[in-house]
C-alpha positions as CSV (number, residue, x, y, z in Angstrom):
1,M,36.4,32.8,-26.4
2,R,34.2,32.9,-23.4
3,E,34.3,35.2,-20.6
4,K,34.7,32.8,-17.8
5,E,37.7,31.3,-19.3
6,C,39.4,35.3,-20.7
7,I,42.4,35.8,-18.3
8,F,41.6,39.8,-18.7
9,C,37.9,39.1,-17.2
10,K,40.1,37.3,-14.5
11,I,42.4,40.1,-14.0
12,I,39.3,42.6,-14.5
13,S,37.3,40.4,-11.6
14,G,40.5,40.0,-9.5
15,G,41.0,36.6,-9.7
16,I,44.5,37.1,-11.1
17,S,46.4,40.1,-9.8
18,C,47.8,42.3,-11.7
19,H,50.3,45.8,-11.1
20,R,47.4,48.2,-11.7
21,V,48.4,51.7,-13.2
22,Y,44.6,53.0,-13.5
23,E,41.5,52.2,-13.0
24,D,37.8,53.5,-13.5
25,D,34.4,52.1,-14.2
26,A,34.6,51.2,-17.7
27,V,38.7,50.9,-17.9
28,L,41.4,48.9,-16.5
29,A,44.9,49.4,-17.4
30,F,47.7,47.2,-15.7
31,L,51.3,46.3,-16.8
32,D,51.8,43.6,-19.3
33,I,53.6,40.4,-17.8
34,G,55.4,39.9,-21.2
35,P,56.2,43.4,-22.0
36,I,58.4,44.7,-24.7
37,S,59.7,47.8,-23.5
38,I,59.9,49.1,-19.6
39,G,56.4,50.6,-18.9
40,H,54.4,48.7,-21.3
41,T,51.0,49.3,-20.4
42,L,47.2,47.2,-21.4
43,V,44.5,49.3,-21.4
44,V,41.3,46.7,-21.6
45,P,37.7,47.3,-20.9
46,K,36.0,46.0,-18.2
47,Q,33.2,44.6,-20.6
48,H,34.5,41.7,-22.8
49,Y,34.7,42.1,-26.5
50,E,36.9,40.0,-28.3
51,K,37.3,42.7,-31.2
52,L,37.6,46.4,-31.6
53,H,35.0,45.8,-34.1
54,N,33.1,43.9,-31.5
55,C,32.8,47.5,-29.2
56,P,29.9,49.6,-28.7
57,V,30.9,53.0,-29.8
58,E,30.6,53.9,-25.6
59,V,33.1,51.6,-25.0
60,F,35.8,52.6,-27.5
61,S,35.2,56.2,-26.6
62,A,36.6,55.2,-22.9
63,M,39.0,53.0,-24.2
64,S,40.5,56.0,-26.3
65,A,40.3,58.5,-23.6
66,A,41.9,56.7,-21.0
67,T,44.8,55.6,-23.4
68,G,45.5,58.9,-24.7
69,K,45.8,59.5,-20.9
70,I,47.6,57.1,-19.7
71,A,50.0,56.7,-22.8
72,G,51.6,60.2,-22.0
73,V,51.9,59.6,-18.4
74,V,54.0,55.7,-19.2
75,A,56.2,57.9,-21.7
76,E,56.9,60.9,-18.8
77,A,57.1,58.1,-16.5
78,M,59.9,56.3,-18.6
79,Q,61.2,59.2,-19.8
80,A,61.1,57.9,-23.0
81,D,61.2,59.3,-26.5
82,G,57.8,58.6,-27.7
83,Y,55.4,55.6,-27.4
84,N,53.8,53.0,-29.9
85,V,49.7,52.5,-29.5
86,L,48.9,49.1,-31.1
87,C,45.4,47.1,-30.8
88,N,46.0,43.5,-32.5
89,N,42.8,41.9,-33.6
90,G,43.0,38.5,-34.7
91,R,45.9,35.9,-34.1
92,S,47.3,37.1,-37.7
93,A,47.7,40.2,-36.5
94,G,48.9,39.3,-32.9
95,Q,45.7,39.1,-30.8
96,L,47.2,36.7,-28.0
97,V,43.8,37.2,-25.7
98,D,40.5,37.4,-27.1
99,H,39.5,40.6,-25.1
100,V,40.3,43.8,-26.6
101,H,42.9,45.6,-25.7
102,F,45.6,48.7,-26.6
103,H,49.1,48.3,-26.0
104,V,51.0,51.5,-24.6
105,I,55.1,50.5,-25.5
106,P,57.2,53.1,-24.6
107,R,59.8,54.1,-27.0
108,K,63.6,55.0,-26.9
109,I,66.0,56.3,-30.2
110,D,67.7,53.4,-31.3
111,D,65.7,50.7,-28.8
112,G,65.6,48.0,-31.6
113,I,62.1,47.6,-31.6
114,F,60.0,47.5,-34.6
115,Q,63.3,48.7,-36.6
116,R,61.2,48.1,-40.0
117,W,57.8,48.7,-41.2
118,P,57.0,46.5,-44.0
119,K,55.4,48.6,-47.0
120,F,55.0,48.1,-50.7
121,E,53.5,50.0,-53.6
122,Y,50.1,48.9,-55.1
123,S,50.2,47.9,-58.7
124,S,48.5,50.5,-61.1
125,G,44.5,50.7,-60.3
126,Q,45.0,48.7,-57.4
127,A,44.3,51.0,-55.2
128,E,41.4,52.5,-56.4
129,K,40.0,49.1,-56.4
130,I,40.2,48.5,-52.8
131,A,39.0,51.6,-52.1
132,A,36.0,51.0,-53.8
133,R,35.6,47.5,-52.4
134,I,36.2,48.9,-48.6
135,R,33.8,52.0,-49.3
136,E,30.4,48.9,-50.4
137,K,31.4,47.6,-46.7
138,L,30.7,50.6,-45.0
């Protein structure tokens, strides 16, 4: 996706309005227009990068620092019991806007959100093979 077509780039430039909660030189945070919970906030870098692994370390660092600050404040403001920080990368992972971003989702006990984390067990020897494949790529 080109920056000119990116909805988050349009929000950052002021072409589309949003409910801003935080801004600095590198990052903008605003309320999600389709929230999972009240106070659901998006943290986006002002520079356009499609996925997390495309971000230079300084952009990732700025996003991480801002997300940590914002997450605590959002949770406190929403009187949340906790929060999720998510970063979806690619359509199969639920990324709907091709501009890297973190979701800060305030949570309450028994709120019904993400009730079950899908999990499984590796077969015998499978974990060792998978770890080796990943290490090879590093």
